[in-house]
C-alpha positions in Angstrom: -23.3 15.1 -130.8 -20.3 12.8 -130.3 -20.5 9.6 -128.3 -18.3 11.2 -125.6 -20.5 14.1 -125.1 -23.6 12.0 -124.8 -22.2 10.3 -121.6 -20.8 13.5 -120.0 -21.3 13.2 -116.1 -23.7 15.5 -114.3 -20.8 16.9 -112.3 -19.1 18.0 -115.5 -22.1 20.1 -116.4 -22.3 21.9 -113.1 -21.3 25.5 -112.9 -17.9 26.7 -111.2 -19.9 28.4 -108.4 -21.8 25.2 -107.6 -18.5 23.2 -107.6 -17.1 25.6 -105.1 -20.1 25.2 -102.9 -19.9 21.5 -102.9 -16.2 21.6 -102.1 -16.8 23.9 -99.2 -19.5 21.7 -97.8 -17.3 18.6 -98.0 -14.6 20.4 -96.2 -16.9 21.7 -93.5 -18.1 18.1 -93.0 -14.5 17.0 -92.6 -13.9 19.7 -90.1 -16.9 18.8 -88.0 -15.7 15.2 -88.0 -12.2 16.3 -87.0 -13.4 18.4 -84.2 -15.7 15.5 -82.9 -12.6 13.2 -83.0 -10.5 15.8 -81.3 -13.0 16.4 -78.6 -13.1 12.7 -77.9 -9.3 12.9 -77.2 -9.4 15.9 -74.9 -7.7 15.2 -71.4 -10.9 15.8 -69.5 -13.0 13.4 -71.5 -14.2 10.3 -69.9 -12.9 8.0 -72.6 -9.4 9.4 -72.1 -9.8 9.0 -68.3 -10.6 5.3 -68.7 -7.4 4.7 -70.7 -5.0 7.0 -68.8 -2.4 5.1 -66.8 -3.3 5.1 -63.0 -1.0 6.6 -60.5 0.8 3.9 -58.6 0.9 4.2 -54.7 2.8 1.8 -52.6 1.2 1.9 -49.1 2.6 0.3 -45.9 0.7 -0.4 -42.8 1.9 0.0 -39.2 1.3 -3.6 -38.4 0.1 -7.0 -39.8 -3.3 -7.6 -41.3 -5.7 -7.4 -38.3 -9.1 -5.8 -37.9 -8.1 -2.1 -38.2 -6.3 -2.8 -41.5 -9.8 -3.2 -43.0 -10.1 0.6 -42.9 -7.7 0.6 -46.0 -8.4 -2.9 -47.4 -12.1 -2.2 -47.9 -11.7 0.9 -50.2 -9.2 -1.0 -52.2 -11.5 -4.0 -52.5 -14.5 -1.8 -53.4 -12.3 -0.1 -56.1 -12.6 3.3 -54.5 -9.0 4.0 -55.1 -9.3 2.8 -58.7 -12.2 5.2 -59.2 -9.9 8.0 -58.3 -7.3 6.9 -60.9 -5.0 5.2 -58.4 -3.3 1.8 -58.4 -2.7 1.2 -54.7 -1.0 -1.7 -53.3 -1.2 -2.3 -49.5 1.5 -4.3 -47.6 1.6 -5.2 -43.9 4.0 -3.5 -41.6 6.2 -4.3 -38.7 5.7 -1.2 -36.5 5.3 2.5 -36.9 9.1 3.3 -36.9 9.5 0.9 -39.7 6.7 2.3 -41.7 8.1 5.9 -41.3 11.6 4.7 -42.5 10.1 2.9 -45.5 8.3 6.0 -46.7 11.4 8.1 -46.1 13.6 5.7 -48.1 11.3 5.9 -51.1 10.3 2.2 -50.8 6.8 3.4 -50.2 5.0 6.5 -51.3 2.6 6.5 -48.4 2.1 4.7 -45.2 0.3 4.5 -41.7 2.2 5.2 -38.6 2.0 6.6 -35.0 2.5 10.4 -35.3 5.2 10.2 -32.5 7.4 7.9 -34.7 7.1 10.4 -37.5 8.0 13.4 -35.2 11.0 11.5 -33.8 12.3 10.5 -37.2 11.9 14.0 -38.7 13.7 15.6 -35.7 16.7 13.3 -36.1 16.8 13.7 -39.9 16.3 17.4 -40.5 19.5 17.7 -42.4 18.3 15.2 -45.1 15.8 16.8 -47.4 15.3 13.5 -49.2 13.8 11.9 -46.1 11.0 14.5 -45.5 7.4 13.6 -45.3 4.1 15.0 -44.0 1.2 13.7 -42.2 -1.9 14.3 -44.4 -4.8 12.6 -42.5 -5.3 12.0 -38.8 -7.1 8.7 -38.3 -6.6 8.0 -34.7 -7.8 11.0 -32.8 -6.4 9.6 -29.5 -3.6 7.2 -29.2 -4.8 3.5 -28.4 -1.7 3.1 -26.2 -2.3 1.7 -22.7 -0.6 0.0 -19.8 -2.2 -3.4 -19.1 -1.6 -5.6 -16.0 -3.4 -8.5 -14.3 -5.5 -7.7 -11.2 -3.7 -10.2 -9.3 -0.5 -8.1 -9.5 -2.1 -5.5 -7.3 -1.7 -2.8 -9.9 -4.9 -0.7 -10.1 -3.6 2.9 -10.8 -0.5 4.4 -12.6 1.3 5.1 -9.3 1.3 1.3 -8.6 3.8 0.9 -11.5 6.7 2.3 -9.4 9.2 -0.5 -8.8 7.4 -2.9 -11.1 8.7 -4.7 -14.3 7.2 -3.5 -17.5 7.5 -5.3 -20.8 7.3 -4.3 -24.4 9.1 -4.3 -27.7 11.6 -1.4 -27.8 9.8 0.1 -30.7 6.3 -0.1 -29.2 4.4 3.2 -29.3 3.1 2.9 -25.8 6.6 2.2 -24.4 8.1 5.1 -26.4 5.4 7.4 -25.0 5.6 6.0 -21.5 7.7 9.1 -20.2 4.8 11.4 -21.2 2.3 9.0 -19.4 4.7 8.9 -16.4 5.1 12.8 -16.2 1.3 13.2 -16.3 0.8 10.8 -13.4 3.8 11.8 -11.3 5.9 8.7 -11.9 9.7 8.7 -11.7 10.6 6.8 -14.9 13.9 5.7 -13.2 11.9 3.6 -10.8 10.2 1.5 -13.5 12.1 -1.5 -14.9 11.8 -2.6 -18.6 12.1 -5.8 -20.2 12.3 -6.1 -24.0 10.9 -8.9 -26.2 9.7 -9.6 -29.6 6.0 -8.7 -30.2 4.6 -12.2 -30.1 6.0 -12.9 -26.7 4.6 -9.6 -24.9 1.1 -10.9 -23.9 2.6 -14.4 -23.2 5.0 -13.1 -20.7 2.4 -11.1 -19.0 0.0 -14.0 -18.8 2.8 -16.1 -17.3 3.6 -13.5 -14.8 7.2 -12.9 -16.2 6.4 -9.2 -16.3 4.1 -7.1 -14.1 2.5 -5.0 -16.8 2.9 -4.3 -20.6 2.4 -1.5 -22.9 0.5 -1.8 -26.3 -2.4 -0.7 -28.3 -5.7 -1.7 -26.4 -7.2 -3.5 -29.4 -4.1 -5.4 -29.9 -2.8 -6.5 -26.5 -6.2 -6.9 -24.8 -7.4 -9.3 -27.4 -4.1 -11.1 -27.5 -4.4 -11.6 -23.8 -7.9 -13.1 -24.4 -6.4 -15.5 -26.9 -4.0 -16.7 -24.2 -7.0 -17.4 -21.8 -7.0 -14.1 -19.8 -10.5 -12.9 -19.3 -11.3 -9.0 -19.4 -12.4 -9.1 -15.8 -9.0 -10.3 -14.8 -7.2 -7.3 -16.5 -6.4 -3.8 -15.5 -6.3 -1.4 -18.4 -4.8 2.0 -17.9 -5.6 3.9 -21.2 -3.3 6.8 -21.8 -6.1 9.2 -22.9 -7.9 8.5 -19.7 -4.9 9.2 -17.6 -3.8 12.7 -18.8 -2.0 11.7 -22.0 -4.3 12.7 -24.8 -1.8 12.4 -27.5 -2.7 12.1 -31.2 -2.3 8.6 -32.6 -1.8 7.1 -36.0 -1.8 9.2 -39.2 -1.6 8.7 -43.0 1.9 9.9 -44.1 3.2 10.7 -47.5 6.8 11.4 -48.7 7.3 15.0 -49.6 8.6 14.0 -53.1 5.3 12.3 -53.9 3.2 15.1 -52.4 5.2 17.6 -54.6 4.9 15.5 -57.8 1.3 14.0 -57.4 -0.8 16.3 -55.2 -4.1 15.1 -56.9 -3.1 11.6 -56.2 -2.7 12.4 -52.5 -6.2 14.1 -52.5 -7.8 11.2 -54.4 -6.4 8.7 -51.9 -7.9 10.5 -49.0 -11.2 10.9 -50.7 -11.3 7.1 -51.4 -10.1 6.3 -47.8 -12.7 8.5 -46.2 -15.4 6.9 -48.2 -14.2 3.5 -47.2 -14.1 4.5 -43.6 -17.7 5.6 -43.8 -18.5 2.0 -44.9 -16.5 0.4 -42.2 -18.1 2.6 -39.5 -21.6 1.6 -40.8 -20.6 -2.1 -40.9 -17.5 -3.0 -38.9 -18.1 -6.6 -39.2 -18.5 -6.5 -43.0 -15.1 -5.1 -43.4 -13.3 -8.2 -41.9 -13.9 -10.2 -45.1 -11.3 -8.1 -46.8 -8.8 -8.7 -44.0 -9.5 -12.5 -44.2 -8.6 -12.2 -48.0 -5.1 -11.1 -47.1 -4.7 -13.5 -44.1 -6.7 -16.7 -44.1 -5.6 -17.6 -40.6 -7.2 -14.8 -38.8 -10.0 -15.5 -36.3 -12.9 -13.4 -37.8 -14.9 -13.0 -34.5 -11.7 -11.7 -32.8 -10.9 -9.3 -35.6 -14.5 -8.0 -35.7 -14.1 -7.2 -31.9 -10.7 -5.6 -32.7 -12.1 -3.4 -35.3 -15.1 -2.2 -33.1 -12.6 -1.4 -30.3 -10.4 0.5 -32.6 -13.4 2.7 -33.8 -14.7 3.2 -30.3 -11.3 4.1 -28.6 -9.6 6.0 -31.3 -12.0 7.2 -34.1 -15.4 7.8 -32.6 -14.3 10.5 -30.3 -16.4 13.6 -29.5 -14.2 15.8 -31.7 -14.3 13.5 -34.7 -18.1 13.0 -34.3 -18.7 16.7 -34.3 -16.1 18.0 -36.8 -15.4 15.1 -38.9 -12.4 12.7 -39.2 -9.0 13.4 -40.5 -8.3 17.0 -39.3 -6.4 18.2 -36.2 -6.7 20.9 -33.5 -3.5 22.9 -34.0 -3.0 23.8 -30.3 -3.4 20.1 -29.3 -1.2 19.1 -32.1 1.5 21.5 -31.0 1.2 20.1 -27.5 1.6 16.6 -28.8 4.8 17.6 -30.7 6.2 19.4 -27.6 5.5 16.4 -25.3 7.1 14.0 -27.8 10.3 16.2 -28.2 10.6 16.4 -24.4 9.9 12.7 -23.6 12.0 11.4 -26.4 14.9 13.8 -25.6 15.0 15.1 -29.1 17.6 17.7 -29.9 15.5 19.7 -32.3 11.8 20.4 -32.7 10.4 20.0 -36.2 8.4 22.9 -37.6 4.9 22.2 -36.6 3.5 23.7 -39.7 5.4 21.4 -41.9 4.4 18.2 -40.0 0.8 18.1 -40.9 -0.6 19.1 -44.3 -4.3 19.6 -44.2 -4.7 20.9 -47.8 -5.6 17.4 -49.2 -8.4 16.6 -46.8 -11.9 16.0 -48.2 -14.5 18.5 -47.3 -15.9 18.6 -43.8 -19.2 17.1 -44.9 -17.4 14.3 -46.6 -15.5 13.6 -43.4 -18.6 13.3 -41.3 -18.7 9.5 -41.3 -20.8 9.1 -38.2 -24.6 9.1 -38.4 -26.3 11.8 -36.5 
C-alpha cells in the first residue's frame, strides 16, 4: 500500500450515497438558519419595530403652556406617543384660529383648536382642497367660554349686558360665539359695544373698570383675574353652557393629507392621548410638572387649579362620563355647526359628515377615563 493510500481521509472512503445525505443535511441546516434570519427581519417582528423610523407629528396647541396643556405634555413625557411609533413635538399656540391655519398650511400635521374656528375656516376655504382637515377627537364636550364681570358693575344675568362695554381679543372663541349666546338669551347684539385688546390686557382692563365685562375661557380669565387681585366672590361668571349655549368646544384636528397618508399614526396618537388623559384625570396635580418643564415661570398651584377647572367644566360632563371621551353626538354636532354658520354669517355650510372623523377613536372602553 502506498504512502498516499495509508493517509486517505475518512470522507474519501465514504460511499456516494452517504456523501449525498451529508450534503443534503448541510443544506437543510443552512435553510433553517436562513429562515430564522429572515423571520427576524419580518415587518411585524419586534426587533424591526424597534429600529423602524418613527412617524413625525408636529402638534400645535391652541394657547400657551398652561395647566390644560398637560393633557398633551404628559403622554409625551411618559413616552406613550413613542410607544405607538410616533415622534411628536408639541408647540404652544396663539389662539384657535392660528392653530387651524397652521395645520391647513402644512406647518403642523395636527393641532388643538376650538371647533368653531375650524368650521369657520373650512367654510371660507372650501375651494382649496390643500387646506382641508378633520376633527378626530372631541376633548372639550362643552365650550369653556363665558362672560365675566365684576359684581360692582351690576351685571348679574345675560340681559344686563345690553348697553354695556365688553372686551376681548378679536379672535377670542367666546367673543366669536357671543352672537349665539346673545340669541339664546334674547340680546340684541347691536346694543352691545366691543373693545378689542391683546390677550394679556383683557383681565387687567376688567379689573381696572375700563370695560364692563369680558369673554374668555373660564379657566383662563377667572384665574387671571385672581392673579390681578380679584376674588372669586367678587366676580359674576355667565358660562355659555349654563345659559342655553351648549356648543362643543376644542377638538384635536389633523390635516386631510396627513390622515390620508398616515391613518395608523392618527389612530396611534389618539390611543396615546387617551391613555395620558386617563392619567391626568386620576392625578391632575401630577401632570403640572410636565407643564413646568416647558415653562419654568408658571405658578404651579395656579396651574393645578386651572387643570382641575378644565376637567370639571369641559371634560367631566355627564355624556363623557357615561359614554367615554372623544366622541360626538351627531345631532348635537349638527346643531353646533348650524349655529356657528348662522352666528358667523358664513356663506356656505361645510358637509357635517366631513368635519368629524370618528374612525380613529380608541374603543369605548379605552375612552372610559373616569372611575365608576
